[in-house]
C-alpha positions in Angstrom: 103.2 97.9 16.4 106.8 97.2 15.1 107.5 93.8 13.5 110.8 92.4 14.4 112.3 90.9 11.2 115.3 88.3 11.3 118.2 89.4 9.4 118.8 87.8 5.8 121.6 85.2 5.9 123.5 87.5 3.5 123.3 90.4 6.1 124.3 88.2 8.7 127.4 87.0 6.9 128.6 90.5 6.3 130.4 91.1 9.6 132.4 88.1 9.0 133.8 88.8 5.6 136.7 90.9 6.8 137.6 88.8 9.8 137.7 85.6 7.7 139.9 87.1 4.8 142.2 88.5 7.6 142.5 85.1 9.0 143.1 83.3 6.0 145.8 86.0 5.0 147.6 85.4 8.1 147.4 81.6 7.9 148.6 81.5 4.2 151.2 84.4 3.9 151.6 85.7 7.4 154.2 84.6 10.0 153.7 83.3 13.4 153.3 85.9 16.1 156.5 86.9 18.2 156.6 84.8 21.5 157.6 87.6 23.9 159.2 87.1 27.4 156.0 88.3 28.9 154.4 85.4 27.0 156.3 82.8 28.8 154.9 83.7 31.9 151.2 83.5 30.8 151.9 80.3 29.0 153.6 78.7 32.1 150.4 79.9 34.0 148.1 78.1 31.4 150.2 74.9 31.6 149.8 74.9 35.4 146.1 75.4 35.0 146.1 72.3 33.0 147.8 70.2 35.8 151.7 70.7 35.0 154.2 71.5 37.7 156.0 74.7 37.8 159.2 73.2 36.4 157.5 71.4 33.5 155.1 74.3 33.0 158.2 76.5 32.5 160.1 74.0 30.2 157.0 73.6 28.0 156.6 77.7 27.9 160.4 78.0 27.1 160.0 75.5 24.0 158.2 78.0 21.9 160.1 80.9 23.1 163.4 79.7 21.9 162.2 78.3 18.8 160.7 81.6 17.9 164.0 83.3 18.5 165.9 81.0 16.6 163.4 81.4 13.7 163.5 85.0 13.6 167.5 84.8 13.9 167.3 82.5 10.8 165.3 84.6 8.7 167.5 87.8 9.4 170.4 85.7 8.7 168.9 84.5 5.3 169.0 88.2 4.1 172.9 88.6 4.6 175.1 88.6 1.5 176.5 85.2 2.3 173.6 83.5 4.4 174.7 80.6 6.8 173.0 77.0 6.2 169.6 77.6 8.0 168.9 74.3 9.4 172.0 74.1 11.3 172.0 77.8 12.3 168.4 77.6 13.6 169.3 74.4 15.6 172.4 76.0 17.0 170.4 79.2 18.2 167.7 77.3 19.9 170.1 75.0 21.8 171.9 78.0 22.9 168.5 79.8 24.2 167.6 76.7 25.9 171.0 76.3 27.9 170.8 80.2 28.8 167.4 80.2 30.3 166.5 76.7 30.9 167.9 76.7 34.5 166.9 80.1 35.5 163.3 79.5 36.1 162.2 82.9 34.1 163.5 84.5 31.0 163.8 87.7 32.9 163.9 87.4 36.7 162.2 85.3 39.7 161.9 88.2 41.8 158.5 87.9 43.8 157.7 91.7 43.0 158.2 91.2 39.3 156.1 88.1 39.2 153.2 89.5 41.3 152.6 91.9 38.3 151.9 89.2 35.8 150.2 86.8 38.5 147.6 89.5 39.0 146.3 89.1 35.4 144.1 86.3 36.0 141.9 86.2 32.9 144.5 85.9 30.1 146.1 82.4 31.1 142.7 80.9 31.5 141.7 81.9 28.3 144.6 80.1 26.7 143.6 77.0 28.3 141.4 75.6 25.9 143.7 76.6 23.0 146.7 75.0 24.6 144.9 71.6 25.5 143.3 71.6 21.8 146.4 72.7 19.6 149.3 72.5 21.8 151.1 75.4 23.2 152.7 76.8 20.1 150.0 76.4 18.0 147.4 77.3 20.6 149.3 80.9 21.1 148.8 81.6 17.2 145.2 80.0 17.3 144.2 82.4 20.2 145.7 85.6 18.4 143.7 84.9 15.4 140.4 84.4 17.4 141.3 87.5 19.2 141.7 89.7 16.3 138.8 88.4 14.5 136.8 89.2 17.7 137.7 92.7 17.8 136.8 93.1 14.2 133.5 91.7 14.9 133.0 94.2 17.9 134.2 97.2 15.8 131.5 96.4 13.2 128.8 96.2 15.8 130.3 99.5 17.5 130.0 101.4 14.5 126.8 100.1 13.3 125.3 101.3 16.8 127.0 104.7 16.1 125.0 105.1 12.8 127.1 103.8 10.1 125.8 101.5 7.4 127.0 97.8 6.5 129.6 98.9 4.1 131.1 101.8 6.0 131.2 99.4 9.2 133.3 96.7 7.1 135.7 99.7 6.2 136.0 100.3 9.8 137.0 96.6 10.4 139.7 97.2 7.8 141.1 100.5 9.1 141.2 98.5 12.8 143.3 95.5 11.4 145.5 97.8 9.2 146.4 100.0 12.2 148.8 98.8 15.0 145.7 97.8 16.8 145.5 94.7 14.4 148.9 93.9 14.7 149.0 93.9 18.6 145.8 92.1 18.7 147.6 89.1 17.1 150.4 89.1 19.6 150.2 86.4 22.5 150.1 89.2 25.1 147.1 91.0 27.0 146.7 93.8 24.3 144.1 91.6 22.3 141.8 91.0 25.1 142.2 94.5 26.4 141.3 95.9 23.2 138.2 93.6 22.8 137.1 94.8 26.3 137.7 98.5 25.2 135.7 98.1 22.1 132.7 96.3 23.9 132.9 99.2 26.6 132.7 101.9 23.8 129.6 100.1 22.2 127.7 99.9 25.5 128.4 103.6 26.1 127.7 104.8 22.8 124.3 102.8 22.7 123.3 104.5 26.0 124.6 108.0 25.0 122.7 108.0 21.8 119.7 107.0 23.7 119.1 104.0 21.6 116.3 101.5 22.7 117.0 99.3 25.6 119.2 100.6 28.2 119.5 97.5 30.1 121.7 95.5 27.3 123.7 98.3 26.8 124.2 98.9 30.4 125.1 95.3 31.0 127.6 95.4 28.0 129.3 98.5 29.5 129.6 96.9 33.0 130.6 93.5 31.7 133.4 95.0 29.4 135.0 96.9 32.3 134.7 93.9 34.5 136.7 91.9 32.0 139.0 94.5 31.4 140.0 94.5 35.2 140.1 90.7 35.3 142.7 91.0 32.0 144.9 94.0 33.3 143.4 96.1 36.1 146.0 98.8 35.5 144.2 99.7 32.1 140.9 99.3 33.7 141.4 102.1 36.1 142.1 105.0 33.5 139.5 103.3 31.2 136.7 103.9 34.0 137.9 107.2 34.4 137.6 108.1 30.7 134.3 106.5 30.4 133.1 108.6 33.5 134.3 111.9 32.3 133.1 111.8 28.6 129.5 110.7 29.0 129.3 113.2 32.0 130.5 116.0 29.7 128.2 114.8 26.8 125.4 115.0 29.2 126.0 118.3 30.5 126.2 119.7 26.8 122.9 118.2 26.0 121.4 119.6 29.1 122.3 122.9 28.3 120.7 122.8 24.9 117.4 121.2 26.4 117.7 117.8 25.3 117.2 114.7 27.2 120.7 113.3 28.7 119.4 110.2 30.7 121.7 107.9 28.7 124.7 109.9 29.2 124.3 109.9 33.1 123.6 106.2 33.1 126.8 105.6 31.2 128.8 107.8 33.5 127.3 106.1 36.6 128.2 102.6 35.4 131.6 103.7 34.6 132.0 105.6 38.0 130.9 102.4 39.8 133.4 100.6 38.0 136.2 103.1 38.9 135.1 102.7 42.7 135.2 99.1 42.7 138.4 98.7 40.9 140.1 101.0 43.1 138.7 99.2 46.1 139.7 95.8 44.7 143.3 97.0 44.2 143.6 98.1 47.8 141.5 95.1 49.2 143.6 92.3 47.3 147.0 94.2 47.9 147.6 94.3 43.9 150.9 95.9 42.9 150.5 99.6 42.4 152.6 102.1 40.5 155.1 102.2 43.2 156.1 98.6 42.2 156.0 99.4 38.5 158.1 102.4 38.7 160.7 100.6 40.9 160.8 97.8 38.0 161.3 100.5 35.5 164.3 102.2 37.1 165.9 98.9 38.8 165.8 97.2 35.4 163.4 94.5 36.7 164.7 94.6 40.3 168.3 93.6 39.2 169.7 96.8 41.2 168.8 98.7 44.6 165.5 100.5 44.7 165.9 104.2 43.8 164.6 106.7 46.5 163.0 109.3 44.1 161.0 107.2 41.3 158.7 110.1 40.8 161.0 112.8 40.0 162.9 110.2 37.6 159.7 109.6 35.9 159.2 113.3 35.5 162.7 113.7 33.7 162.3 110.5 31.6 158.8 111.8 30.5 160.4 115.3 29.4 163.0 113.5 27.4 160.7 111.0 25.7 157.7 113.3 24.8 160.4 115.9 23.3 161.7 112.8 21.1 158.3 111.7 20.4 156.9 115.1 18.8 160.2 115.1 16.9 159.4 111.9 15.4 155.8 112.9 14.5 157.1 116.1 13.0 159.4 114.0 10.9 156.8 111.4 9.9 153.1 112.9 10.9 151.3 109.8 9.5 149.7 109.2 13.0 148.9 113.1 13.5 147.4 113.4 10.2 145.1 110.4 10.3 143.9 111.2 14.0 143.1 114.8 12.9 141.4 113.7 9.8 139.4 111.0 11.7 138.3 113.3 14.7 137.1 115.8 12.1 134.9 113.2 10.7 133.6 111.9 14.2 132.9 115.5 15.2 130.8 116.2 11.9 128.8 112.9 11.9 128.9 111.1 15.2 130.1 113.6 18.2 129.1 111.1 20.8 131.3 108.3 19.4 134.0 110.9 19.0 134.2 112.2 22.3 134.1 108.5 23.9 136.8 107.5 21.4 139.1 110.5 22.3 138.8 110.1 25.8 139.8 106.3 25.6 142.7 107.2 23.5 144.0 109.3 26.2 144.3 106.1 28.1 146.9 105.3 25.8 149.1 108.4 26.4 148.6 107.8 30.2 150.0 104.4 29.9 153.0 105.7 28.1 153.3 108.5 30.7 153.3 105.7 33.4 156.1 103.9 31.6 157.9 106.5 29.1 160.1 103.8 27.4 160.9 104.0 23.8 160.9 100.1 23.4 157.6 99.8 25.2 155.8 103.0 24.0 154.2 101.2 20.6 152.7 98.6 22.7 151.5 100.7 25.7 150.2 103.7 23.6 148.3 101.3 20.9 144.9 102.8 22.1 145.9 106.0 20.9 145.1 104.7 17.4 141.4 104.2 18.1 140.2 107.6 16.9 142.0 106.8 13.4 140.5 103.4 13.2 137.1 104.3 14.3 136.8 107.7 12.7 138.0 107.2 9.2 135.1 105.2 8.0 132.8 108.4 8.8 134.9 110.3 6.3 132.8 110.1 3.1 129.7 111.0 5.1 131.3 114.0 6.8 132.5 115.5 3.2 128.7 115.5 2.2 128.2 117.6 5.0 127.2 117.3 8.8 124.5 115.4 10.3 121.2 117.5 10.9 120.6 118.2 14.6 117.5 116.1 15.5 114.6 117.9 17.2 113.9 116.7 20.8 110.7 114.6 21.2 108.9 117.1 23.3 109.4 120.2 20.9 108.1 117.7 18.2 105.0 117.2 20.1 104.7 120.8 20.8 104.8 121.7 17.0 102.4 119.0 16.2 99.8 120.3 18.8 100.1 123.9 17.3 100.0 122.8 13.7 97.0 123.9 11.7 94.3 121.1 11.4 95.7 119.3 14.6 93.1 117.6 16.5 91.6 119.1 19.4 92.9 122.4 18.7 91.7 125.5 16.7 93.8 127.9 15.0 93.0 131.4 16.2 91.7 133.8 13.6 94.0 136.6 12.6 92.9 140.0 13.8 94.0 143.3 12.1 95.6 144.1 8.8 98.3 141.8 7.5 102.0 143.2 7.3 101.9 142.9 3.5 98.3 144.7 3.2 98.2 148.2 1.7 95.9 150.3 4.0 95.2 152.7 1.3 93.9 150.0 -1.3 90.3 149.1 -0.8 90.0 145.5 0.0 88.4 143.2 -2.4 84.9 142.2 -1.7 84.7 138.3 -1.8 81.3 136.8 -2.5 80.1 133.3 -2.5 78.7 131.8 -5.7 75.0 132.0 -6.5 73.0 128.8 -5.6 71.4 126.7 -8.5 68.0 128.3 -7.7 69.3 131.7 -8.2 71.0 131.1 -11.5 69.4 132.0 -14.6 67.7 129.1 -16.4 70.1 129.7 -19.6 72.9 128.8 -17.3 71.4 125.9 -15.7 70.5 124.0 -19.1 73.4 122.2 -20.3 74.4 122.5 -23.8 77.2 122.0 -26.1 78.7 125.4 -25.6 81.4 126.1 -23.1 81.2 125.8 -19.6 81.7 128.7 -16.9 85.2 127.5 -16.4 86.1 127.7 -20.0 84.6 131.2 -21.3 83.4 131.9 -25.1 86.1 133.2 -27.1 85.4 136.0 -29.1 85.9 135.6 -33.0 86.5 138.4 -35.0 83.9 139.3 -37.4 84.4 138.8 -41.2 83.5 142.4 -42.2 85.2 145.2 -40.7 83.3 147.6 -38.6 82.3 150.8 -40.1 84.5 153.9 -39.4 
């Protein structure tokens, strides 16, 4: 019976080391995250959840937006050869921002089609509520980002441990995650941080199921809960995420079936993700949520400030052609992303093929989101999931350089080998018949006789004496006189 041991306090604190150091660095030498135009809509919704009216909530959300714009302009101005006086410059910029957007009702547009895109992301404003109530809106936005980034690092540790890495290598994975654009975007007061947390939790559950770890129910619930959370945060990402986590485990299960290994966990993961895909698509249709038609019109009418275009899909194709041509040119000039991703994918293939397949499938979600909105100013944010293979695969590099992981023998084959092994209980090894392949048929076989019993031995051999035993024969000493010739 296996005895469950409680982890030592030192082992329980290991996953917290990297997040705590990261948060302390942000609080001491880091700058506050950017307050984006989208952030004002989430902050306004959070203030409304706290009981404020729409006008007051918008005014409260506009204040940190304008303060952040003025602060960034002042930092840029301080780098000029003849910088202006910082206090007055910052105050003038903040007042100008408040005059520009104070009466507009929104920093972008009040078009209901545009507002419906953000109103359908229910979960993020609700997660802001306790931080806004406890720290105020400006500090609450920063505290929310720090907690989200730390939570993503903890989820990455658990995911890598479930994939077979040790504690030190999993901590290296936390560093890799926070050092890539994934860490930077998880700090920002946008939905990217919570989406990344949902993706990491979904991968954790899928890896636990695919690798056949003990206890399918906890991993299944983790996968289902993560997909549900992603839908509540941003359903436009939940749809391709469910599709990716349906296809990858199904392909993994089919490969295991061809090699005669059990694949029940892979089918469970694919089934849960497929159910999530169907439920998400049904909810989008049932609740009349904004579809790709709305987002395409938003892209090509510049936030509905012009007349709708009649052919958004053909325009999207042309825009994708131009964007990806430029993207590959940039990667060729500075192939940092391609080199890191290729190295990480090779490491995952050698040491954890299941995690590698799942991670690469989720990375395609980032490419799909860019393809739906191929804008140069939005590609870094929309395609941030493309960095997942690099962040999760580089910790496997030292182990991959030592060699591939040995393929485990299926359980049923191990039982067959144990049953036919010599000396196995309940089985008898058949005696060999005929000459062995190494025997020479022309050479007479040596006759093997059993040693004589004590009764059959001579009396001299049975009497113990000081002389040598049978195992140590008497040495022949040469005579002192030479023999006669």
